[in-house]
C-alpha positions as CSV (number, residue, x, y, z in Angstrom):
1,M,0.0,0.0,0.0
2,S,1.5,3.3,-1.0
3,K,1.7,6.2,1.4
4,I,-0.1,9.4,0.3
5,K,2.5,12.1,0.0
6,Q,1.6,15.2,2.0
7,P,2.1,18.5,0.3
8,R,4.8,20.9,1.4
9,F,3.5,24.2,2.7
10,K,6.5,26.5,2.3
11,M,5.0,28.2,-0.8
12,G,1.5,28.2,0.7
13,A,2.8,29.8,3.9
14,F,4.7,32.4,1.9
15,L,1.7,33.3,-0.2
16,S,-0.5,33.5,2.9
17,R,1.9,36.0,4.4
18,V,2.0,38.1,1.2
19,H,-1.9,38.0,1.0
20,R,-2.1,39.1,4.7
21,F,0.4,41.9,4.1
22,L,-1.4,43.2,1.0
23,Y,-4.8,42.9,2.7
24,V,-3.6,45.1,5.6
25,L,-1.7,47.5,3.3
26,L,-4.6,48.0,0.9
27,N,-7.3,47.8,3.6
28,G,-8.9,44.9,1.8
29,R,-9.1,46.6,-1.6
30,F,-8.2,44.4,-4.5
31,V,-7.3,41.4,-2.4
32,S,-10.6,40.6,-0.5
33,H,-12.2,39.1,-3.6
34,Q,-10.8,36.7,-6.2
35,G,-13.3,35.6,-8.8
36,S,-16.3,34.5,-6.9
37,V,-14.4,33.8,-3.7
38,D,-14.2,36.3,-0.7
39,F,-11.4,36.5,1.8
40,L,-11.2,37.9,5.3
41,L,-8.5,38.2,7.9
42,L,-8.9,36.2,11.1
43,T,-7.0,37.1,14.2
44,T,-6.7,34.7,17.1
45,K,-4.6,34.7,20.2
46,G,-1.8,32.1,20.3
47,R,-2.6,29.4,22.8
48,R,1.1,29.2,23.9
49,T,2.5,32.6,23.1
50,Q,-0.6,34.7,23.8
51,R,0.4,36.8,20.7
52,K,-2.1,37.8,18.1
53,R,-1.9,35.7,14.9
54,T,-3.6,36.8,11.7
55,V,-4.4,34.6,8.6
56,P,-6.3,35.3,5.4
57,L,-9.1,32.8,4.9
58,L,-11.8,32.1,2.3
59,Y,-15.2,32.7,3.8
60,F,-18.9,33.0,3.2
61,T,-21.8,34.3,5.2
62,D,-24.5,32.2,6.7
63,G,-27.1,34.7,8.0
64,V,-25.1,37.1,10.1
65,N,-22.4,34.6,10.8
66,L,-19.1,34.2,8.9
67,C,-17.9,30.7,8.1
68,V,-14.3,29.5,7.5
69,I,-12.7,26.1,7.1
70,G,-9.5,24.6,8.6
71,S,-8.3,22.6,5.6
72,R,-4.6,23.5,5.7
73,G,-4.4,22.1,2.2
74,G,-5.1,18.5,3.3
75,H,-2.4,18.4,6.0
76,P,-3.0,15.7,8.6
77,K,-2.8,18.3,11.4
78,A,-5.3,21.1,12.0
79,P,-4.1,24.7,11.4
80,D,-2.8,26.5,14.5
81,W,-5.6,29.1,14.3
82,V,-8.2,26.3,14.8
83,L,-6.4,25.2,17.9
84,N,-6.2,28.8,19.1
85,I,-10.0,29.1,18.7
86,K,-10.5,26.0,20.8
87,N,-8.4,27.6,23.5
88,D,-10.0,31.1,23.2
89,P,-13.0,31.7,21.0
90,K,-12.7,35.5,20.9
91,V,-11.4,36.5,17.5
92,G,-10.8,39.6,15.5
93,L,-12.0,40.0,11.9
94,Q,-11.3,42.2,9.0
95,V,-13.7,42.0,6.0
96,E,-12.5,44.4,3.3
97,G,-11.8,47.6,5.3
98,V,-14.1,46.8,8.2
99,R,-12.6,45.5,11.5
100,R,-14.7,43.9,14.2
101,E,-14.7,41.3,17.0
102,G,-16.5,38.0,17.1
103,T,-16.9,34.7,18.9
104,A,-15.9,31.5,17.0
105,R,-17.1,27.9,17.4
106,I,-16.7,24.7,15.6
107,A,-19.8,23.6,13.7
108,T,-20.9,20.0,14.4
109,G,-23.5,17.6,13.2
110,D,-26.2,18.7,10.8
111,E,-24.9,22.3,10.8
112,R,-21.4,21.1,9.6
113,E,-23.0,18.8,7.0
114,A,-25.0,21.7,5.6
115,L,-22.0,24.0,5.4
116,W,-19.5,21.6,3.8
117,P,-21.1,21.6,0.3
118,R,-21.0,25.4,0.3
119,F,-17.3,25.4,0.8
120,V,-16.9,22.9,-2.0
121,Q,-19.1,25.1,-4.2
122,S,-16.9,28.1,-3.4
123,Y,-13.7,26.2,-4.0
124,A,-13.7,22.7,-5.5
125,G,-10.1,22.1,-4.3
126,Y,-11.5,21.3,-0.8
127,E,-12.6,17.9,-2.0
128,A,-9.1,17.1,-3.2
129,Y,-7.7,18.4,0.1
130,Q,-10.1,16.2,2.1
131,A,-9.0,13.2,0.0
132,R,-5.4,13.7,1.2
133,T,-6.2,13.1,4.9
134,T,-8.4,11.2,7.3
135,R,-8.8,14.4,9.4
136,R,-12.2,15.9,9.0
137,F,-11.8,19.6,8.3
138,P,-13.3,21.7,11.1
139,I,-15.8,24.4,9.9
140,V,-15.7,27.4,12.1
141,V,-18.7,29.7,12.5
142,I,-18.0,33.2,13.7
143,A,-20.7,35.3,15.3
144,P,-19.7,39.0,15.0
145,S,-20.1,40.9,18.3
146,D,-22.1,43.7,16.7
147,A,-24.6,41.4,15.0
């Protein structure tokens, strides 16, 4: 039985840093949308360092809530930001030029099952990522504080 080769994330990490830098520099202009996909910046507090960590993520809205997914390109381990949310659900958000706070939670059961197809519809690559690992991608639902 052949072992599934896991992707290397050096280029992905670099591109994520560039995207985050441009998002902040341009206040979301030109980099918050790519085709039919929308991006936000999610800030969590590091569970060990207690330092703020910000990552750009694909998202969609579900009512007033924002939904993101912890795919990490099919890596067998969850992204650090998901672990940070489990430790402290208070998050910062930037959608285009608007910054706000929110509370994050991991979707479970029927809610997760209803949200998964929406992610695949937004970006078909999620199915290929899921095929690379046995880890079930956590879908995170963020309730903005001002909603």
